N, C-alpha and C positions, 0 to 999 in steps of 0.2 A: 754542232756535231753531226756527222753524217754516218749513214748505215749503207752497207753494201748488201744488195739482195741477189740471191741466186735465182736465175730464171731458166726454166728448162721446158722441154717438150714443144718447142716451136719448130716450124718446118726449116729444112736445111737452106732454102733459098731466101730466108729472111735476112735482111740488112738492118743495121742500127737505125737508120733513118725511119724505118717502118716500126720498130719497137719502142722508140722513144716517145711518140705521141701517146701511146696507150698509157704509159706511165705519167706523162704530163697532165692527163686528165685528173690524177689524184694529187700531184704536186710538182715541185720544180725538179727536174732531172739534172744532176750534175754531170754524169757521164753514163755511156752505154758501151760495154765491151763484150763482143761475141767471140767465142772461142773456136779456133780452127785447129784441125789435126796437124800435128808438127810434120808428119812425113808427107801427106798428100796435099795439104793446104786447103782441104775441103772443109766446110763448116760442120761442126759437131752437134748443133741443135741446142746449145745451152750457152748462157752468158751471164753478165753481172751488170747490175743498174745500181748506180750510187745516187742516193737521194738524201735530203735531210731526214733525221731520225724520226721525227713525228710523221712525216709524209711517207716514209718507207714502211712504218708500222701500219699505216692506213693502206698502203698499196698491198701489203700482205693479206690483210683481211678482205679488201675489196677485189683484187685480181686474181688470187689463188683460185684455180679451177674454172676461170671464164674462158670463153672460146676465143682463140686467135687464129684466124685462117684455117678453121676447121679442126683445131686441136686444143684440148684444155691445157692452159698455161700452168706450170708449177712455179709458184712464187714463194720463197722463204728466205730467212736471213742466212747470209752466207757465212759459213764456218771457215776459219783460217786453217790452212794446211799445217799440221804439226811437222816441225823438222824431225827427220829420221836421226836417231842418235846412233844406232848400231844395227846390224842385221841388213844392211843395204845390199848384200849380194857379192860384194867383192871381198876376196880372201886371198892374201898373198900365196904365191905358189908353194913356198916352203912350210906353210902352216898345214897342209894336207897331209894326212897320214899316207905314208909310202907303202908300196907292197912290192916285193921283189919275188923272184922266182925261188928264193931259198925259204920263203915263208911257208912252213907246214909241209907235210908229207906229199909225196908225188902220188896222186890218186888217179892219174890218167892212164896208168898202164904202160907209159912210154918210159923208156930209159933215158935218164938225163945224160948230158954230154960227158961227164967225166967218170961214168960208171962203167965197169968192165963186166 
């Protein structure tokens, strides 16, 4: 059984081959994934390391807060993203309440087109 670890607060110029040996000191590293920005392609300063569960728990205890290239690492168990069930922001056009010029009194002081 393996565990996925969230690793954050490392410098943007870090590559996976630099981060893997840090975790390899604690146990066997299955994979290292660094996250890039979707629009710019630039690194975001966090990623995920997959290890055996016992090694991963030891890595959390040992490496959380240790300095890596001048910055304290944040190492904790990764939490899966919950799927959004509703409220995602899309609403079909016909579900919005409509407002027309005939709603309510004319308070602007202007005369409407059909008035004499």
